[in-house]
C-alpha positions as CSV (number, residue, x, y, z in Angstrom):
1,X,-42.3,-37.5,-22.4
2,X,-45.1,-35.1,-21.0
3,X,-45.7,-31.6,-20.6
4,X,-45.4,-30.5,-17.1
5,X,-46.7,-27.4,-16.0
6,X,-45.6,-26.5,-12.5
7,X,-43.2,-29.2,-11.7
8,X,-39.7,-31.2,-14.0
9,X,-39.0,-34.7,-14.1
10,X,-35.0,-35.2,-13.9
11,X,-34.4,-38.8,-15.5
12,X,-31.6,-40.8,-13.7
13,X,-30.2,-44.2,-14.4
14,X,-30.8,-46.8,-11.9
15,X,-28.2,-48.9,-10.1
16,X,-29.5,-51.8,-10.8
17,X,-29.6,-51.9,-14.7
18,X,-28.7,-49.2,-17.2
19,X,-32.0,-50.0,-19.0
20,X,-33.6,-49.2,-15.7
21,X,-34.7,-46.0,-15.1
22,X,-35.9,-44.1,-12.0
23,X,-37.7,-41.1,-12.2
24,X,-37.6,-38.5,-9.8
25,X,-39.9,-35.7,-9.1
26,X,-38.4,-32.0,-7.9
27,X,-40.7,-29.2,-7.2
28,X,-40.4,-25.8,-8.6
29,X,-42.0,-25.0,-5.3
30,X,-41.5,-27.2,-2.2
31,X,-43.4,-26.9,0.8
32,X,-42.2,-27.4,4.3
33,X,-43.7,-29.9,6.8
34,X,-43.7,-27.4,9.4
35,X,-44.4,-23.5,9.2
36,X,-42.4,-23.1,13.1
37,X,-38.9,-23.5,13.5
38,X,-36.2,-22.2,15.8
39,X,-33.5,-20.0,14.2
40,X,-30.2,-21.7,14.2
41,X,-27.0,-19.4,14.9
42,X,-24.8,-21.4,12.0
43,X,-25.3,-21.1,8.2
44,X,-24.5,-25.1,8.3
45,X,-27.4,-25.4,10.8
46,X,-29.5,-23.1,9.4
47,X,-28.8,-24.5,5.6
48,X,-29.7,-28.6,7.4
49,X,-32.5,-27.6,9.2
50,X,-34.7,-25.7,6.0
51,X,-33.4,-28.4,3.6
52,X,-34.9,-31.1,6.3
53,X,-38.1,-28.6,6.4
54,X,-38.8,-29.4,2.8
55,X,-37.5,-32.7,2.8
56,X,-34.8,-32.2,0.1
57,X,-31.4,-34.1,-0.2
58,X,-27.9,-32.4,-1.5
59,X,-28.8,-34.4,-4.5
60,X,-32.1,-32.9,-4.7
61,X,-31.1,-29.3,-3.9
62,X,-28.0,-29.6,-6.5
63,X,-30.7,-30.9,-9.5
64,X,-33.1,-27.9,-8.3
65,X,-30.4,-24.6,-9.0
66,X,-29.1,-26.8,-11.9
67,X,-32.6,-26.3,-13.3
68,X,-32.1,-22.7,-12.3
69,X,-28.6,-23.0,-14.8
70,X,-27.1,-22.7,-10.9
71,X,-24.4,-25.2,-11.4
72,X,-23.6,-26.4,-8.2
73,X,-22.1,-30.0,-6.6
74,X,-23.9,-32.2,-4.8
75,X,-20.7,-32.7,-2.6
76,X,-20.4,-28.8,-2.4
77,X,-23.6,-29.0,-0.6
78,X,-23.0,-31.5,1.3
79,X,-19.7,-29.6,3.1
80,X,-21.9,-26.1,3.2
81,X,-24.1,-29.0,5.4
82,X,-21.4,-30.5,7.5
83,X,-19.8,-26.8,7.9
84,X,-16.4,-28.1,6.8
85,X,-16.7,-25.3,4.2
86,X,-18.7,-22.1,3.7
87,X,-19.7,-20.5,0.3
88,X,-17.3,-18.0,-0.9
89,X,-17.3,-16.9,-4.7
90,X,-19.5,-15.4,-6.8
91,X,-21.0,-19.0,-8.1
92,X,-21.7,-19.5,-4.5
93,X,-23.7,-16.6,-3.4
94,X,-25.5,-16.9,-6.5
95,X,-26.9,-19.8,-5.4
96,X,-27.7,-18.9,-2.1
97,X,-30.1,-16.6,-3.2
98,X,-31.9,-19.4,-5.2
99,X,-32.1,-21.2,-1.7
100,X,-33.4,-18.1,-0.3
101,X,-35.7,-17.8,-3.2
102,X,-36.8,-21.7,-3.2
103,X,-37.3,-22.3,0.9
104,X,-39.1,-18.8,1.1
105,X,-36.6,-17.3,3.7
106,X,-36.6,-13.6,4.9
107,X,-34.3,-11.6,2.0
108,X,-30.3,-12.1,2.8
109,X,-31.2,-14.9,5.2
110,X,-28.5,-17.0,4.6
111,X,-25.5,-14.4,3.6
112,X,-26.4,-12.8,7.3
113,X,-25.5,-16.5,8.6
114,X,-22.0,-16.8,6.9
115,X,-19.3,-15.4,9.3
116,X,-17.4,-12.0,8.2
117,X,-14.0,-12.9,6.9
118,X,-12.9,-9.5,5.9
119,X,-12.6,-11.0,2.0
120,X,-14.2,-10.2,-1.0
121,X,-16.2,-12.7,-2.4
122,X,-14.1,-14.8,-5.3
123,X,-14.5,-14.8,-8.7
124,X,-13.2,-16.9,-12.0
125,X,-9.7,-15.1,-13.1
126,X,-10.2,-12.3,-15.4
127,X,-8.1,-12.0,-18.0
128,X,-5.2,-10.0,-19.1
129,X,-5.5,-8.8,-15.0
130,X,-3.0,-9.4,-12.5
131,X,-4.0,-11.4,-9.6
132,X,-2.9,-8.3,-7.0
133,X,-5.3,-6.0,-9.3
134,X,-7.9,-8.6,-9.3
135,X,-8.4,-8.7,-5.4
136,X,-8.7,-4.8,-5.3
137,X,-11.3,-4.8,-7.8
138,X,-13.3,-8.1,-6.6
139,X,-14.6,-5.2,-3.7
140,X,-16.2,-3.5,-6.6
141,X,-17.6,-5.5,-9.3
142,X,-21.2,-6.4,-9.2
143,X,-22.2,-10.4,-9.0
144,X,-23.6,-10.3,-11.9
145,X,-20.6,-9.1,-13.7
146,X,-19.3,-12.4,-15.8
147,X,-23.0,-12.6,-17.5
148,X,-22.8,-9.0,-18.7
149,X,-21.7,-8.1,-22.6
150,X,-17.7,-7.5,-23.2
151,X,-18.7,-3.8,-23.4
152,X,-20.3,-3.2,-20.3
153,X,-17.4,-5.2,-18.3
154,X,-14.7,-2.7,-19.9
155,X,-16.8,-0.1,-18.9
156,X,-17.2,-1.0,-15.4
157,X,-13.3,-2.0,-15.4
158,X,-12.5,1.2,-16.7
159,X,-14.6,3.2,-14.0
160,X,-13.4,1.4,-11.1
161,X,-10.0,1.6,-12.5
162,X,-10.6,5.6,-13.0
163,X,-12.6,6.3,-9.8
164,X,-12.0,3.8,-7.3
165,X,-8.2,2.4,-7.7
166,X,-6.4,4.7,-9.4
167,X,-7.9,8.2,-9.2
168,X,-8.9,10.5,-11.4
169,X,-5.6,12.2,-12.3
170,X,-3.3,11.7,-15.3
171,X,-0.4,11.9,-12.4
172,X,-2.0,9.2,-10.4
173,X,-2.0,6.7,-13.5
174,X,1.9,7.8,-14.1
175,X,2.6,7.3,-10.1
176,X,0.8,3.5,-10.7
177,X,3.0,3.1,-13.7
178,X,6.1,4.8,-12.2
179,X,6.0,2.6,-8.9
180,X,6.7,-1.0,-11.4
181,X,10.0,0.8,-12.5
182,X,12.5,0.2,-9.8
183,X,15.4,2.3,-10.0
184,X,18.1,3.2,-7.4
185,X,21.5,2.8,-6.2
186,X,20.7,1.7,-2.4
187,X,23.3,2.4,1.0
188,X,22.2,-1.6,2.6
189,X,25.1,-0.6,5.4
190,X,23.2,2.6,6.1
191,X,19.6,1.7,5.4
192,X,19.7,-2.4,6.7
193,X,18.4,-3.5,3.5
194,X,19.9,-6.2,1.5
195,X,22.6,-5.4,-0.6
196,X,22.5,-6.6,-5.1
197,X,25.0,-8.2,-6.2
198,X,24.4,-7.7,-9.9
199,X,24.9,-4.6,-11.5
200,X,22.4,-4.7,-14.0
201,X,18.7,-4.5,-15.2
202,X,16.8,-7.6,-13.8
203,X,13.4,-7.5,-15.5
204,X,10.6,-9.1,-13.9
205,X,10.0,-13.0,-15.1
206,X,7.6,-13.9,-17.7
207,X,4.8,-15.5,-15.0
208,X,4.9,-12.3,-13.2
209,X,1.8,-11.0,-13.7
210,X,2.9,-7.0,-11.7
211,X,5.6,-6.6,-14.3
212,X,7.6,-4.5,-12.4
213,X,11.1,-4.0,-14.1
214,X,14.1,-3.4,-11.4
215,X,17.2,-1.6,-12.3
216,X,19.0,-1.9,-8.0
217,X,22.6,-1.6,-7.9
218,X,24.6,-1.2,-4.8
219,X,26.8,1.9,-3.9
220,X,30.1,1.7,-4.7
221,X,32.2,1.3,-1.3
222,X,33.9,5.3,-2.2
223,X,30.1,6.7,-2.6
224,X,29.2,4.5,0.8
225,X,31.8,6.4,2.2
226,X,31.0,9.7,1.0
227,X,27.1,9.2,2.1
228,X,27.7,8.6,5.8
229,X,29.6,11.2,6.0
230,X,27.6,13.3,4.6
231,X,24.8,12.0,7.2
232,X,27.0,12.2,10.3
233,X,28.0,15.8,9.2
234,X,24.2,16.6,9.2
235,X,22.6,14.3,12.3
236,X,25.4,14.4,14.9
237,X,25.3,15.7,18.4
238,X,28.2,18.1,17.2
239,X,30.0,18.7,14.7
240,X,33.8,17.8,13.8
241,X,36.5,20.6,15.0
242,X,37.1,22.9,11.7
243,X,33.6,22.2,10.2
244,X,30.7,24.3,10.2
245,X,26.8,23.5,10.0
246,X,23.3,25.2,9.5
247,X,20.6,22.8,10.8
248,X,20.4,19.2,12.1
249,X,18.8,16.1,10.5
250,X,16.7,13.8,12.7
251,X,16.4,10.4,11.4
252,X,13.5,10.5,9.9
253,X,15.1,13.2,7.9
254,X,18.6,12.0,7.3
255,X,16.5,8.2,6.1
256,X,14.8,10.6,3.1
257,X,18.0,12.3,2.1
258,X,19.5,8.6,1.6
259,X,16.2,7.7,-0.6
260,X,16.4,10.8,-2.5
261,X,20.1,10.8,-3.7
262,X,19.6,7.2,-3.8
263,X,16.8,7.7,-6.8
264,X,19.4,10.6,-8.4
265,X,22.2,8.0,-8.2
266,X,20.0,5.6,-9.7
267,X,18.8,7.6,-12.6
268,X,22.2,8.8,-13.3
269,X,23.5,5.3,-13.6
270,X,20.2,3.2,-15.3
271,X,21.1,2.7,-19.0
272,X,19.2,4.9,-21.9
273,X,17.8,2.0,-23.1
274,X,16.3,1.0,-20.4
275,X,12.6,1.3,-19.4
276,X,14.0,3.9,-17.1
277,X,15.9,5.7,-19.7
278,X,19.1,6.9,-17.5
279,X,22.3,8.5,-17.9
280,X,24.4,5.3,-18.2
281,X,27.4,6.3,-16.3
282,X,29.3,3.8,-14.6
283,X,29.0,2.9,-11.2
284,X,32.2,3.6,-10.4
285,X,32.8,7.4,-11.4
286,X,29.6,8.1,-9.4
287,X,30.7,10.7,-6.4
288,X,28.9,13.5,-4.5
289,X,31.7,15.6,-6.2
290,X,29.7,15.4,-9.5
291,X,26.9,17.6,-7.4
292,X,29.0,20.7,-8.0
293,X,28.3,21.2,-12.0
294,X,25.4,22.7,-12.8
295,X,24.7,20.7,-15.8
296,X,24.1,17.4,-13.6
297,X,21.1,19.0,-11.9
298,X,19.7,20.2,-15.3
299,X,19.9,16.7,-16.6
300,X,18.2,15.2,-13.5
301,X,15.4,17.4,-13.0
302,X,14.6,17.5,-16.9
303,X,14.6,13.8,-16.9
304,X,11.9,13.8,-14.2
305,X,10.1,16.3,-16.2
306,X,10.4,14.1,-18.9
307,X,9.3,11.2,-17.2
308,X,6.2,12.7,-15.6
309,X,5.3,15.8,-18.2
310,X,5.8,18.6,-15.5
311,X,7.6,19.9,-12.8
312,X,7.0,19.9,-9.1
313,X,7.7,20.7,-5.6
314,X,10.1,17.7,-5.6
315,X,12.8,19.5,-7.8
316,X,12.4,22.5,-5.8
317,X,13.6,20.5,-2.9
318,X,16.0,19.0,-4.4
319,X,18.3,22.0,-6.0
320,X,17.4,23.7,-2.4
321,X,19.2,20.6,-1.1
322,X,21.8,21.3,-3.8
323,X,22.2,25.0,-1.8
324,X,22.6,23.7,0.7
325,X,25.8,21.2,0.5
326,X,27.4,24.2,-1.8
327,X,26.4,27.4,1.2
328,X,29.2,29.3,2.1
329,X,30.7,28.6,5.3
330,X,28.0,25.7,6.4
331,X,28.0,23.9,3.0
332,X,29.3,20.0,3.5
333,X,30.5,19.8,-0.1
334,X,32.3,23.2,0.2
335,X,33.9,21.8,3.0
336,X,35.1,19.1,1.6
337,X,37.8,20.4,-1.3
338,X,40.0,17.2,-1.6
339,X,36.7,15.4,-2.9
340,X,37.7,17.4,-6.3
341,X,40.5,14.3,-6.9
342,X,37.4,12.3,-7.4
343,X,36.0,13.4,-10.5
344,X,35.7,12.0,-13.8
345,X,34.8,12.8,-16.7
346,X,31.4,12.0,-18.1
347,X,30.7,12.4,-22.0
348,X,28.3,14.9,-22.8
349,X,28.3,15.8,-18.6
350,X,31.3,16.7,-17.1
351,X,34.1,17.8,-19.8
352,X,37.8,17.3,-18.6
353,X,38.4,20.7,-18.6
354,X,35.3,21.5,-16.0
355,X,37.5,19.2,-13.8
356,X,40.3,21.0,-14.2
357,X,38.6,24.6,-13.3
358,X,37.0,22.5,-10.2
359,X,40.1,21.2,-9.0
360,X,41.7,24.6,-9.7
361,X,39.1,26.4,-7.0
362,X,36.9,24.2,-5.3
363,X,35.1,27.7,-3.9
364,X,34.4,29.2,-6.5
365,X,32.9,26.0,-8.5
366,X,31.0,25.8,-5.0
367,X,29.4,29.2,-6.0
368,X,28.8,28.5,-9.1
369,X,26.5,25.3,-8.5
370,X,24.9,27.2,-5.5
371,X,23.8,30.3,-7.9
372,X,22.7,28.0,-10.7
373,X,20.3,26.0,-8.0
374,X,19.2,29.2,-6.7
375,X,18.2,30.2,-9.7
376,X,16.7,27.7,-11.2
377,X,14.5,26.5,-8.1
378,X,13.1,29.9,-8.6
379,X,12.4,29.5,-12.1
380,X,10.8,25.4,-11.5
381,X,9.1,26.7,-8.6
382,X,7.6,29.2,-11.2
383,X,5.9,26.8,-13.0
384,X,5.5,24.0,-10.8
385,X,2.3,22.1,-10.8
386,X,-0.2,21.2,-8.0
387,X,-0.8,17.7,-9.6
388,X,-2.8,16.8,-6.8
389,X,-5.2,18.1,-3.4
390,X,-4.0,17.0,-0.3
391,X,-7.2,17.0,1.2
392,X,-9.4,15.3,-1.8
393,X,-9.5,11.8,-0.1
394,X,-10.6,13.2,3.2
395,X,-12.8,16.2,1.8
396,X,-16.1,14.3,2.6
397,X,-15.1,14.1,6.1
398,X,-14.3,18.0,6.2
399,X,-17.1,19.0,5.2
400,X,-19.2,17.2,7.9
401,X,-20.7,18.7,10.7
402,X,-19.0,16.4,12.7
403,X,-16.0,15.2,10.8
404,X,-15.1,13.3,14.2
405,X,-18.2,11.4,13.9
406,X,-17.4,10.8,10.6
407,X,-14.4,8.9,11.5
408,X,-16.2,6.9,13.8
409,X,-18.2,5.0,10.9
410,X,-14.3,3.8,10.0
411,X,-14.3,2.1,13.2
412,X,-18.0,1.0,13.3
413,X,-17.5,-0.5,10.3
414,X,-14.6,-2.5,11.0
415,X,-16.3,-4.2,14.1
416,X,-19.6,-4.7,11.5
417,X,-17.4,-7.0,9.0
418,X,-14.6,-8.2,12.1
419,X,-14.0,-11.9,10.9
420,X,-15.4,-14.7,13.3
421,X,-12.9,-15.1,15.7
422,X,-13.5,-18.9,16.1
423,X,-13.1,-19.2,12.6
424,X,-10.7,-16.9,11.6
425,X,-8.4,-15.9,14.6
426,X,-5.9,-14.6,12.5
427,X,-8.2,-11.9,10.6
428,X,-10.3,-10.6,13.6
429,X,-6.9,-9.9,15.1
430,X,-6.0,-7.6,12.6
431,X,-9.6,-6.4,12.5
432,X,-9.5,-5.5,16.5
433,X,-5.8,-3.7,15.5
434,X,-7.6,-1.2,13.0
435,X,-10.2,-1.0,15.1
436,X,-7.6,0.1,18.0
437,X,-6.0,2.1,15.5
438,X,-8.5,4.3,14.3
439,X,-9.7,5.0,17.7
440,X,-6.5,5.8,19.6
441,X,-5.9,7.6,16.4
442,X,-9.0,9.8,17.2
443,X,-8.7,10.4,21.1
444,X,-4.7,11.3,20.7
445,X,-4.3,13.0,17.3
446,X,-1.3,11.8,16.8
447,X,1.2,12.2,13.5
448,X,1.2,8.7,12.1
449,X,4.9,8.7,13.0
450,X,4.4,8.9,16.6
451,X,1.2,6.6,16.5
452,X,3.0,3.9,15.0
453,X,5.8,4.1,17.2
454,X,3.9,3.7,20.6
455,X,5.1,1.0,22.5
456,X,3.0,-0.9,24.4
457,X,4.2,-1.8,28.5
458,X,1.4,-5.0,29.8
459,X,-0.4,-4.2,32.5
460,X,1.9,-6.5,35.0
461,X,4.9,-5.2,33.5
462,X,6.4,-1.5,35.1
463,X,6.7,0.9,32.4
464,X,10.0,2.5,30.8
465,X,11.7,5.1,32.8
466,X,11.0,8.8,31.2
467,X,14.8,8.5,30.5
468,X,14.3,5.1,28.4
469,X,11.3,6.9,26.9
470,X,13.7,10.0,25.3
471,X,16.1,8.1,24.2
472,X,14.4,6.2,21.9
473,X,12.0,9.2,21.3
474,X,9.1,7.4,21.5
475,X,5.7,6.9,23.5
476,X,4.2,4.5,25.3
477,X,1.1,3.2,26.3
478,X,0.9,1.9,29.6
479,X,-1.8,1.2,32.6
480,X,-2.3,3.8,35.8
481,X,-2.7,2.4,39.0
482,X,-3.6,5.9,40.5
483,X,-6.0,6.6,37.6
484,X,-6.9,3.0,37.0
485,X,-7.2,3.1,33.4
486,X,-4.6,3.4,30.0
487,X,-2.6,6.4,29.5
488,X,-0.2,7.0,26.5
489,X,2.8,8.7,28.1
490,X,5.3,10.5,24.9
491,X,8.4,12.4,25.6
492,X,7.9,16.2,23.9
493,X,11.5,15.5,22.0
494,X,9.5,12.1,20.2
495,X,7.4,15.1,18.2
496,X,8.4,16.8,15.1
497,X,7.5,20.6,16.5
498,X,9.7,19.7,19.8
499,X,10.6,23.3,19.8
500,X,7.7,24.8,19.5
501,X,5.6,27.2,22.3
502,X,3.4,24.4,22.4
503,X,4.8,22.0,24.7
504,X,6.5,25.3,27.0
505,X,9.7,24.3,28.0
506,X,7.9,20.5,29.5
507,X,9.3,17.4,28.5
508,X,6.4,15.2,29.0
């Protein structure tokens, strides 16, 4: 074959005979037949236009790309030019860069024609990386990641995982691993979640790349009744005759306490040989009466310290809950002496002699539990570590001259990358929702709970009454005919600080 300084030959078999060969000359720098062209709006029209301007077919363009070590099927180019599909993976983006150079188009011209989809470009699956993590990594990996040396790939992955995704602290890495270990004694009738029949540890299947280990059981009927009685005692409008209490739980506080107790009982019931490394107490032995024994609380707070490596405010708050339950006159446990009959011995934790002492004098047992929790909470509070700065994620915003303007950039980015509503209607609707949330959040300055629970009254419907919104403890976005605009109407009772002087007795 003769030397080809500027052009190259692609030799393909002819359709008539295997012996006959047809030479197809493909120019490395094809010249356009016209310098004047009208820029179309869509990607497929732009691709078809420039292929015609340079008198190239899908096959010719595919072979020119192959010469540049970019392997793209001619059928793929054909569906791009027809508008049936769009380039989405890394290899396709590399092909677009080469087409841009080949046809002498402006920098970034082909990619600018692709409608936004709010999705990162896909790539070949990464070995030993879960699919869920691959979706997060895709936004941060360079396009030439696959062609880089293995050492550079490992360094890039480590940096992204440490700085961008998982954070730079040991606690965040612990939290990421701990989130894969689900343990709890659930209360389905109180939380509305589906029940679990098997009181055993269920490990994730081998093909589950997320590797989540589950150790969740449903509470016994006795434990459910005790939890329900506690919630009723702390959240009812009026206390029952003969009982006293200090403070009332709101809906969110009650749900949080149920979750905290579910985790504590889940740790006590999980088997020691499991990944959770719990205490292994049989489910039928669990009772709120166990909480008057200091040994139970000591085991739990030390178990959490062993898992995490240090104490935090979580343990302090749990011990304060123990103090509230056993407080003189107003403690719920102190006012339930009959629960002493439900105590059962637990080897190494609750001895039969301890049960006998508690049953003989329930008040004194509550006094000892209260004093122990008070002392332990002070000791742990002294050594508790602040493992994260809650303002760290928004420090660039707080340090800016105009924090609101910095937040406004988020809304601008959402609009900039909003998907095409004709091709991706659902994703476009999600982007509009995100835009409205950030703008409403900036304008109203509400807590996320109040913003999340906002109701919407369509313009042609009658707004909900003030009494209805008060009973729901939620606000509403509604159309105001008098002001000819949208307004947000929220009863004061919906706010966490409803009793503060800010509202000054005004109900709305």
